[in-house]
N, C-alpha and C positions, 0 to 999 in steps of 0.2 A: 544748674543741671539742665540738659536737654535730652528728651526722650523721643525717639522715633517710633511710630506705630505703623505696622504693615500687616497684611492679611494673606498669609500663604495658603489659606484654606477657604473658608466661607466669607461671603460679603458682609460688610458692616453697614447697617442701615444708617442713613444720614441723621435721622432723629436720635438714634442711640448714640452716635458719635457726638452729636451736639450736647446731649445730656452728660456724656462722659467728660468732654472738654470743659464744660461749664463747672462741673463738680470738681475736677482735678485742679482747675485754675483757681477756684475759690479756696480750696483746701490748702494748696501749695502754690501761691503766686510766684515763688522763687523758682519754680520748675516750668520749663517750656515744653509743651507737648506739640509735636508735629505729626499730623496724619498724612501718610502718602496718599495721593489721589487714587492710587490703585485699590485702596480699601473699599471704594464705592463701585468698582467695576463689576459687571455681571457677565458671565459666560457659562451658560448652563448652570451647573451646580456650584460653580466656583466664582471667586472674586477676581475675574479676569482669566485669560488663558494661562496655561502653564508658563509660557514665556513672560507674560506680563507680571505674574506673581513672582517669578524667579528674579526678573530684573529689578523689581521694586525692593525686594529683600536685600539683594546684593548691593544696590545703590546706597540704601540707608546703612547697612551694616559696615560697608567700607568707608563711609563718610566720617572723617575725624571730628566733625562738628557735633556728633551725637555721642552721648555717654552710655545709652542703653537702648535696646530694642524691645518693645513691648508688643507681643503678638496680639492682634485685635480680637480674634475669636477662634473657636474651633470649627467643628463641622466635619469636613473631609477635604483632603487634597494636598496637605503638606508633604505626604510621602512621595508624591509625583515629582517634587523639585528638590527635596532635602539634600540628596547626594550631590547633585549638580551645583547647588548653591554653595555648599561648604567648600567645594574644590576651588571656588572663585574668590574666597574671602582673603583679605589682606591683614597686615599687622594691626591696623586700626580696628578691624572687626574683632580680632582676638582680645582686645582690651575691654570690650563692651560687656555689659550684663544683658542676658536674654531671659525673658520671663513669659511663661505660657503654660498651658496644660491641655488635656484632652487630645485632639488630633495633632496638636503641636508637639506631642511626645516624639513624633518622627524627627522633627527638627532638633529638639533637645537631645535626642539620642545621637544624631549625626554630629552635632557640635561637641558633645561630651566625648564621643569616640575620637574626634580630631584633636582633643586636648584643650578645648576652650575652657578656661578656668572659672567662668562666672555664668553658670547655667542654672536655672531654677524652675521648678514646677510650682505654679501659683496662679492667682486670679488674673483675669484679662479684662480689658475695657468693656467687652460685651456684657460682663456681669452687672453693669449698671442697670440693665433692663429687667433684672430679676428682682423678686421680693427681697428687701433688705440688701440689694446689690451694692449700694454705696459703701457698706461695710467691707465687702470684698475688694472693691476698687481702692478704698483707702488703705487696705492692708498691702495690696500690690504696690501702691505708690510709696507707702512707708518703707517697704523693703528696697525698692529701687533707689529712692532718694537718700535714705538714712541707714540702710542695713539694720532697721529696727528689729531687735531680737523678739519683741512682742508679737511680730508678724509670723514667726517661724514655728513650725511643728515642734511641740515641746519635748519630744522623745529623743531629739538629737543628742549624741554624746561626743565629747571632744575626742578626736583621733579615730572615730569610727565613720568610714565613708558611707554615704547614703545616696539613693536615687529614688524617684517616684514617677509612676506612669499610670495612665489609664490601662486597665487590664486587657481590653480588646486590642488597643493599639500596640501594647508590648507584645502580645501574642503573635501579631501579624508581622512584627519586625524581627523576631527571633530567627536566626539563621540567615539573615540578609546582610547586605553590606552596611546597614545602618546600626546593627546591634553592637553596643559598646560592651567592654569587658566589665562586668559587675562582680567579679570574684571578690569575696570579702566584704561586700556591701550589705547594708540593710536596705531591702527593697520594700517600698510602700506602694500599694496598688489601690485603685478606686475604679468605679464605673458608674454608669447611669442608665436606667431604662432597660436593663437586661434581665430576662427571666432567670430564675435560680438554676435551671438546668444548663443554661448557656454559661453562667458563671462557673458551674461545676465542670463543664466541658473545657472552658478556657483554663481553669486551674489544672486539669488533667494534662493539658498540653504544656503549660508553663512548667510545672514541676517535673515533667518527663524529660525536659531538656538537660543535657549534661552541663551546659553553661550555667543553668540556674541552680544546679545542685552544689555549686561552689559559693553560693550566697552565704553571708553571715546569718541571715534570717529574713523573714517576711513579716510585715505589718499590714493589717487590713484597714483601709480607709472605708468611706461610706459608699454604698452602692444604690442609694435611693434615687428615684423610686424603683422598686422591684415589682414588675407587673405580676398579677395573680397567675398562678399555675394551676391547671386543671388536669389531673388532681393535684392537690398541694404537694410541693416537693418534699417538705418535711425537715429542711434545714435552712437556717439563716445564712446569708452570705459569709458572715464571719465564721460560722461553723464549717461551711464548705472550705474556706481558705485553710482553716486549721486542720481539717481532716486530710487534705491533700498534702499539706506540709508534713504532717505526721507520717503519712504513707511514704513520702519521698525522703524522709530523714532531714528535712530542712527545718531549722528551729522556727517555730511560730512565736513571735515576740509580742503579740497583742494587737491593739488597734492604733490607728493614726488619725489625726484630725484633718483629713483631706477628703475632698469630694466635690461633686458638681453642685455646690451651694455657697451661700454667703459666708459660711464658717471656714471655707477652704483656706488652710494655712500654707505658707510658703515652705518648700523643701529645696534648699540649695544643694545641687549635686556635688559630690565629692566629700572631702574630709573637713568637718567643722574646725 
């Protein structure tokens, strides 16, 4: 198997990349990992200009030599190129598996909306730099190489379509050309570093959308860390999610084992 790594958002530090490649190669010597040079570019906030990030993604996605595209890291920026990128993808790109999360939710949404069948929310190479990050990278590698079901969020049910997003990212793509049709889906949401009132505000916006009221239900992933609020907000993120679901008439289905941490499980979009 051959996996291509690109960075449609933030830059991947060389030290992090080296640690990732060394770990992945030792764990799965049968898998070839190719990092596009664009991963190391720097242009202000981004891993290269919009054009450089776009061209790198399209080149690897359209290359029949690769079996999967693993997004290097999140940050911010994939929304600036997602729509243009998907328009340029060929039949070889459609056969590939795509894995990422956080800001890469924009890219996952665009791909899923375009009917790409192998799109998943899950760990990225950048995770190797975090505490216990090797666990997350191993999970992503296990999913890409073997479709290892031990790597997958355990609540998935046969025949029930699912999708997973960072809450902030999903909120900002609703109503845009990137929004996929999630009617009948179980939606799993997570976030990181947002104060409780911001989570509450985002849930107000999310559950107020007519398209989101056609969901089968919502599961709450992890939102850690949640900065202290002064005065204390008075509700946990899970309580906030449940309250807004109840208010909107969207079934609240409990929690999901996803988040910005080493325990982040893989959620393949669509019907298991």
